[in-house]
C-alpha positions in Angstrom: -56.2 -96.6 -5.8 -60.0 -97.2 -5.8 -61.7 -100.6 -5.9 -65.2 -99.3 -6.4 -66.9 -98.5 -9.7 -67.3 -94.8 -10.1 -70.7 -94.0 -11.7 -70.4 -90.3 -12.0 -67.9 -87.5 -11.3 -68.5 -83.8 -11.1 -66.3 -81.4 -13.2 -63.3 -80.2 -11.1 -63.5 -77.1 -9.0 -60.4 -75.1 -8.2 -60.2 -73.9 -4.6 -56.9 -72.2 -3.9 -54.1 -74.4 -5.0 -56.2 -77.6 -5.2 -58.8 -79.1 -7.5 -61.7 -81.1 -6.2 -64.3 -83.5 -7.7 -67.2 -85.4 -6.1 -67.6 -89.0 -7.1 -70.8 -91.2 -7.0 -69.7 -94.8 -6.6 -71.2 -98.1 -5.6 -70.0 -100.0 -2.5 -70.9 -103.7 -2.3 -72.2 -103.3 1.3 -73.6 -99.8 1.5 -74.8 -99.3 -2.1 -74.4 -95.9 -3.9 -72.3 -93.3 -2.0 -70.4 -90.1 -2.6 -66.9 -88.9 -1.7 -64.6 -86.0 -2.6 -61.2 -86.4 -4.1 -58.6 -83.7 -4.3 -55.2 -82.9 -5.8 -52.8 -80.0 -6.0 -53.3 -78.2 -9.3 -51.0 -79.7 -11.8 -50.7 -83.1 -10.0 -51.7 -86.2 -11.8 -52.9 -88.4 -8.8 -56.2 -87.7 -7.1 -56.2 -88.3 -3.3 -59.1 -89.5 -1.1 -60.7 -86.8 1.0 -59.4 -88.8 4.0 -55.9 -87.7 3.1 -56.7 -84.0 3.5 -54.8 -82.6 6.5 -57.9 -81.3 8.3 -60.2 -84.2 7.4 -62.5 -85.1 10.3 -65.3 -87.6 9.8 -66.9 -86.5 13.0 -67.3 -82.9 11.8 -70.9 -82.9 10.5 -70.7 -79.5 8.9 -67.7 -79.8 6.5 -65.9 -83.0 7.4 -62.8 -80.9 7.8 -62.8 -80.3 4.1 -63.0 -76.8 2.4 -66.3 -75.1 3.0 -66.7 -74.2 -0.7 -67.2 -77.9 -1.5 -70.8 -77.5 -0.2 -71.4 -74.9 -2.9 -69.9 -77.3 -5.5 -72.2 -80.1 -4.3 -75.3 -77.9 -4.5 -74.3 -76.7 -8.0 -74.3 -80.3 -9.2 -77.0 -81.6 -6.9 -79.5 -82.8 -9.6 -76.8 -84.9 -11.4 -75.5 -86.3 -8.1 -79.0 -87.3 -7.0 -79.8 -88.9 -10.3 -76.5 -90.9 -10.2 -77.5 -92.0 -6.6 -80.9 -93.0 -7.7 -82.7 -90.3 -5.6 -85.7 -88.6 -7.2 -87.1 -85.2 -6.2 -90.3 -87.0 -5.0 -88.3 -88.8 -2.3 -87.8 -85.6 -0.4 -91.6 -85.0 -0.2 -92.3 -88.0 1.9 
């Protein structure tokens, strides 16, 4: 399903009838990136966030994904930033 190398994945969060994780992966062109993957609770296969019915890459607030994913990101922000190679000092300048 995925050609990229996943460097880090958050623990799953259950939102309604679905589980979600956030991956940090490396793209050959863009470098380190993040993306969400989801699946129905009990399913085996994780699906890309783009397969979510309300996905909208032009929606800057939520991307058409569940709003609670922002909370999940902030809960694991330090580990995500470390996997991305971002330090706390970067935000100061």
